[in-house]
Structures are given as C-alpha cells and as structure tokens.
C-alpha positions as CSV (number, residue, x, y, z in Angstrom):
1,M,-0.1,0.0,0.0
2,F,2.2,2.9,1.4
3,G,5.5,3.7,-0.3
4,R,5.0,1.8,-3.5
5,E,2.7,4.3,-5.3
6,K,4.0,7.1,-7.5
7,I,2.9,10.3,-6.0
8,E,2.5,13.4,-8.2
9,Y,4.2,16.4,-6.6
10,K,2.6,19.8,-7.8
11,T,4.5,23.1,-8.4
12,A,3.3,26.4,-7.0
13,E,1.7,27.3,-10.2
14,Q,-0.3,24.0,-10.4
15,V,-1.5,24.3,-6.9
16,R,-2.7,27.8,-7.8
17,V,-4.8,26.3,-10.6
18,M,-6.1,23.6,-8.1
19,R,-7.1,26.5,-5.8
20,R,-9.2,28.2,-8.7
21,A,-10.9,24.6,-9.0
22,G,-11.2,24.4,-5.3
23,L,-13.1,27.7,-5.2
24,V,-15.5,26.6,-7.8
25,V,-16.3,23.7,-5.7
26,A,-16.8,26.1,-2.7
27,D,-19.1,28.2,-4.7
28,A,-21.1,25.2,-5.9
29,H,-21.3,24.0,-2.2
30,A,-22.7,27.6,-1.0
31,A,-25.3,27.5,-3.9
32,V,-26.3,24.1,-2.9
33,R,-26.5,25.0,0.8
34,D,-28.8,28.0,-0.1
35,A,-31.2,25.5,-2.1
36,I,-31.2,22.6,0.1
37,R,-34.3,22.2,2.1
38,P,-37.4,19.9,2.6
39,G,-39.3,19.4,-0.5
40,V,-36.4,19.9,-2.9
41,T,-35.4,16.8,-4.9
42,T,-31.8,15.6,-5.1
43,A,-31.9,16.2,-8.9
44,E,-32.8,20.0,-8.3
45,L,-29.6,20.3,-6.1
46,D,-27.5,18.6,-9.1
47,A,-28.9,21.2,-11.3
48,V,-27.9,24.1,-9.0
49,A,-24.3,22.7,-8.8
50,A,-23.9,22.1,-12.6
51,E,-25.0,25.7,-13.2
52,V,-22.4,27.0,-10.8
53,I,-19.7,24.9,-12.4
54,G,-20.8,25.7,-16.1
55,A,-20.9,29.5,-15.3
56,A,-17.3,29.4,-14.0
57,G,-16.1,27.9,-17.2
58,A,-15.0,24.8,-15.3
59,T,-15.9,21.0,-15.9
60,A,-17.8,18.7,-13.4
61,S,-15.2,16.0,-12.1
62,F,-17.8,13.4,-11.4
63,L,-20.1,13.7,-14.5
64,G,-19.1,10.7,-16.8
65,Y,-16.5,9.6,-14.4
66,H,-16.4,5.7,-14.9
67,G,-20.0,6.3,-16.2
68,Y,-21.4,8.3,-13.2
69,P,-24.4,10.0,-14.5
70,A,-24.4,13.4,-12.3
71,T,-22.7,16.4,-11.2
72,L,-23.0,15.8,-7.4
73,C,-23.2,12.8,-5.2
74,V,-26.2,13.4,-2.8
75,S,-26.3,10.8,-0.1
76,V,-29.1,10.7,2.2
77,N,-29.6,9.2,5.7
78,D,-28.2,5.6,5.7
79,E,-26.5,6.2,2.2
80,I,-22.7,7.0,2.9
81,V,-21.5,8.2,-0.4
82,H,-22.0,8.2,-4.3
83,G,-25.8,8.6,-3.9
84,I,-27.1,9.5,-7.4
85,P,-29.4,12.6,-7.6
86,G,-32.9,11.9,-8.9
87,D,-36.4,12.2,-7.8
88,R,-36.0,11.7,-4.3
89,V,-37.7,14.5,-2.4
90,L,-35.8,15.7,0.8
91,E,-37.9,15.4,4.0
92,P,-37.5,17.1,7.4
93,G,-34.8,15.6,9.6
94,D,-32.9,14.1,6.8
95,V,-29.2,13.8,6.9
96,V,-27.7,15.0,3.4
97,S,-24.3,14.6,2.3
98,V,-23.0,16.5,-0.7
99,D,-20.1,15.8,-2.6
100,C,-18.7,17.8,-5.6
101,G,-15.6,17.9,-7.8
102,A,-14.6,20.5,-10.6
103,I,-11.8,20.8,-13.0
104,V,-10.0,23.9,-14.1
105,D,-7.4,23.6,-16.9
106,G,-7.0,20.0,-16.2
107,W,-6.7,20.3,-12.5
108,H,-9.2,19.1,-9.8
109,G,-10.8,20.2,-6.5
110,D,-13.0,17.9,-4.4
111,A,-14.9,18.6,-1.3
112,A,-18.0,17.3,0.6
113,F,-20.2,18.5,3.5
114,T,-23.2,17.2,5.5
115,V,-26.5,19.1,6.5
116,V,-29.2,17.8,8.8
117,L,-32.5,19.4,7.7
118,P,-34.8,21.2,10.1
119,D,-36.6,19.1,12.7
120,A,-33.1,17.4,13.2
121,D,-32.5,14.6,15.6
122,P,-29.8,15.8,17.7
123,A,-27.8,12.6,17.5
124,D,-27.8,13.1,13.7
125,V,-26.3,16.9,14.2
126,A,-23.7,15.3,16.6
127,L,-22.7,12.7,14.1
128,S,-22.2,15.5,11.3
129,D,-20.2,17.8,13.8
130,A,-18.0,14.8,14.9
131,T,-17.4,13.9,11.2
132,E,-16.3,17.5,10.4
133,A,-14.1,17.8,13.5
134,A,-12.4,14.6,12.5
135,M,-11.8,15.9,9.1
136,W,-10.1,19.0,10.5
137,A,-8.1,17.2,12.9
138,G,-6.8,15.1,9.9
139,I,-6.1,18.2,8.0
140,A,-4.1,19.6,10.9
141,A,-2.0,16.6,11.1
142,L,-0.8,17.3,7.6
143,A,0.7,20.5,8.9
144,T,2.2,19.0,12.1
145,G,3.0,15.3,11.2
146,E,5.9,13.8,9.5
147,R,4.2,11.0,7.5
148,L,0.7,10.3,6.0
149,G,-0.3,7.9,8.7
150,A,-0.7,10.7,11.2
151,V,-3.9,11.7,9.5
152,G,-5.6,8.5,10.2
153,E,-4.2,8.6,13.7
154,A,-5.6,12.1,14.2
155,I,-9.0,11.2,12.6
156,E,-9.5,8.2,14.8
157,D,-8.3,9.8,17.9
158,S,-10.9,12.7,17.2
159,V,-13.7,10.2,16.6
160,E,-12.9,8.4,19.9
161,A,-12.9,11.6,21.8
162,A,-16.4,12.2,20.7
163,G,-17.2,9.2,22.9
164,T,-20.3,7.8,21.2
165,G,-19.0,4.8,19.4
166,Y,-19.4,6.1,15.8
167,G,-18.2,3.5,13.1
168,I,-15.4,4.8,11.0
169,V,-16.1,3.7,7.5
170,Q,-12.9,1.9,5.9
171,E,-13.7,0.9,2.6
172,Y,-13.9,4.5,1.3
173,I,-11.1,6.7,2.1
174,G,-9.3,9.9,1.1
175,H,-6.8,10.2,-1.7
176,G,-4.2,12.1,-3.7
177,I,-5.6,14.5,-6.1
178,G,-4.3,16.8,-9.0
179,S,-4.2,16.0,-12.5
180,A,-6.7,13.2,-11.8
181,M,-9.5,13.2,-9.2
182,H,-8.1,10.0,-7.5
183,Q,-4.4,9.4,-7.4
184,P,-1.9,7.8,-5.1
185,P,-1.5,7.9,-2.0
186,D,-4.6,6.4,-0.2
187,V,-5.2,8.6,2.8
188,L,-6.8,6.4,5.5
189,N,-9.2,7.6,8.1
190,Y,-8.0,5.2,10.9
191,R,-4.9,4.0,12.5
192,T,-2.6,1.4,11.0
193,R,0.9,0.1,11.5
194,E,2.0,1.4,8.4
195,R,3.4,5.0,8.9
196,G,2.8,6.0,5.3
197,P,5.0,8.2,2.9
198,R,6.7,11.3,4.3
199,L,4.7,14.5,4.0
200,R,6.4,16.8,1.4
201,A,5.7,20.1,-0.1
202,G,3.8,19.5,-3.5
203,M,1.4,16.7,-2.2
204,C,-2.2,17.5,-2.6
205,L,-4.5,15.3,-0.6
206,A,-8.3,14.9,-0.2
207,V,-9.0,14.1,3.4
208,E,-12.5,12.7,3.9
209,P,-13.8,10.8,7.0
210,M,-17.2,9.1,6.8
211,L,-18.8,8.2,10.0
212,T,-21.9,6.2,10.9
213,R,-24.1,6.2,14.1
214,G,-23.8,2.3,14.2
215,S,-21.8,-0.3,12.2
216,R,-18.9,0.7,10.0
217,M,-20.0,-2.2,7.5
218,T,-21.2,-1.1,4.2
219,Q,-22.8,-2.3,0.9
220,V,-23.5,-1.0,-2.5
221,L,-27.0,-1.0,-3.9
222,E,-28.1,-2.4,-7.3
223,D,-27.3,0.8,-9.0
224,D,-23.6,0.0,-8.6
225,W,-22.9,3.3,-7.1
226,T,-24.9,4.1,-4.0
227,V,-23.0,2.9,-0.7
228,V,-25.1,2.4,2.4
229,T,-24.5,1.3,6.1
230,V,-25.5,-2.5,6.3
231,D,-27.4,-1.8,9.7
232,G,-29.4,1.1,8.3
233,S,-27.7,3.6,10.5
234,R,-27.2,7.1,9.4
235,S,-24.0,8.4,8.0
236,A,-22.0,11.8,7.6
237,H,-19.4,12.7,5.2
238,W,-17.0,15.8,5.1
239,E,-14.0,16.5,2.8
240,H,-11.4,19.0,1.7
241,T,-8.7,19.1,-0.9
242,V,-5.6,20.2,1.0
243,A,-2.1,21.3,-0.6
244,I,1.2,21.0,1.5
245,G,3.4,23.8,0.5
246,P,6.9,24.8,1.7
247,D,5.7,26.8,4.6
248,G,2.5,24.6,5.5
249,V,-0.9,23.7,4.4
250,W,-3.5,25.4,2.4
251,V,-7.1,24.2,2.1
252,L,-7.8,24.7,-1.5
253,T,-11.6,24.0,-1.3
254,A,-12.3,26.4,1.9
255,P,-12.8,30.0,0.8
256,D,-10.7,31.1,3.8
257,G,-7.9,28.6,3.0
258,G,-9.1,26.7,6.3
259,A,-7.8,29.6,8.4
260,Q,-10.6,29.7,10.9
261,A,-11.0,25.9,11.6
262,L,-7.2,25.2,11.6
263,A,-6.6,28.1,14.1
264,A,-8.4,26.0,16.7
265,H,-5.8,23.3,16.3
266,G,-2.8,26.0,16.5
267,V,-2.0,25.8,12.7
268,T,-1.6,28.9,10.5
269,V,-2.5,28.4,6.9
270,A,0.4,29.1,4.5
271,P,-1.0,29.9,0.9
272,W,1.5,28.8,-1.8
273,E,1.8,32.2,-3.6
C-alpha cells in the first residue's frame, strides 16, 4: 500500500490552478446549501451545482467518471457516499451529504459537506459535527505530522474523543488529487501500523472521513454506485482538498483556506503564492 505508489508532486503554479478549481467547488457548495431544504429533490440540487460549475467555465469532475451520471453525489440518511441525484424529495430531519468536484485547466478540486435538515435528531447533528471535527483534525495533522499515517491517527483520535462509538467507514477513504481526481497515495481515516509516505511540499490530498451512528460495515446498492450502511444507521461525510506547501498547508476548497478551523488546532494556513 504505502510507499509503493508514485505520488504526483505539484508546483506552486499547479497548486494555484487547483485553488481556482477548489473555489469553484466552494461556490457550488454555497449554492447548494442555499437551495437545500425539505421538498427539494436531489436532482434539483444537482442542477444548481451544474449551473455554478458551468458558469465558472469549469468542468464537473464526477459527470461521466466511470459512467457516473451526475454532477453531484447526494447521499441521504443511511447512504454514505455516491448517492445518485434523482427524484427523491428531501424530508424534514434528513441527513444529506453532498460531494462535488470541479476541473479547471485539467486540475481538480474535491470537497463534501453534510447538513441535517430542520426538525433534526440531535444525534444526527452530533454525528455531522463529529465527522467535520475529525476531518479538521486530519487536515491539521498534515501540517504537524511527518508521515501520512498521522492523518488516520488524528481522525481516529478525534472520533474516539467524541465518545459515542461512531463507526469509521474503512472501504472508502481519502486520496491524492491533482491532474486526476483520484491518485496515490491513499489517505486512511483510521490508525494502522504503516506510517505512510513522508509528507512533502507538493503533495495535494483529499481528506474525507465518513462516520456512521452504528456499524462501519457497508454495501453497494443495485445501481452499482450508492453505498449504504448495512445496519441502516445514518452516516455523515466531510471532505476538503489540501495542498502541502513549503511553509505549511492550504485548504484549496475552503474560501478562507482553512484559516478559521485550523486556528483551533494551532495551525496557521500558508497559501502557496
């Protein structure tokens, strides 16, 4: 696994293009957040993101990827990831995870967020909050760790600190990103004996924990895309694309570069400019 894959190290110029792609994703997220509410279909959310990406002169990373038929992945309740937008109408209290990617001049940005619609179960809100916190802990580890395995350690420690026995999905993980959406190395969301490759300037990585309120076990539905929890428990998914530069990390899909969230971890963002 680790240490055997050829990692694509980016130049400052390439990272700046990825930042442009990341901001397109951030704009698409913002538009979807504004549109998401009970009574809206997941296909309507997909159309919102498609319009934003097209208006920016960018290309959707997901549409057509291995035959995937949409711009977004919209995963609801027990759906963990890769939910295909369609005629499903969102209902009060739904847990909705939205994953989006965009390409600018051949370079990718990729990010995901989870929202819980009004009349929420507080336990679902806590699940989303814990998943987001775990993501930021993993991103902070890119700034402070020596090897990639520090990310999985930080995520697992954050999840354990939440103290509610969440399941950490293991079959679906983070990844390298750049001239392709998915590249080496794998970015695990849990602790292993492997320390992983040394963290170096030029690495760009998608950090994306997925947690469940029950078992971590998953299965794929008959559409060959949608991944759900085996026990029917609800799931949350958060993701950002992060660049490691010579002076630190830069969250390419966060409008502020990750400055506010990482400050809580004692990390100062270092744009590669």
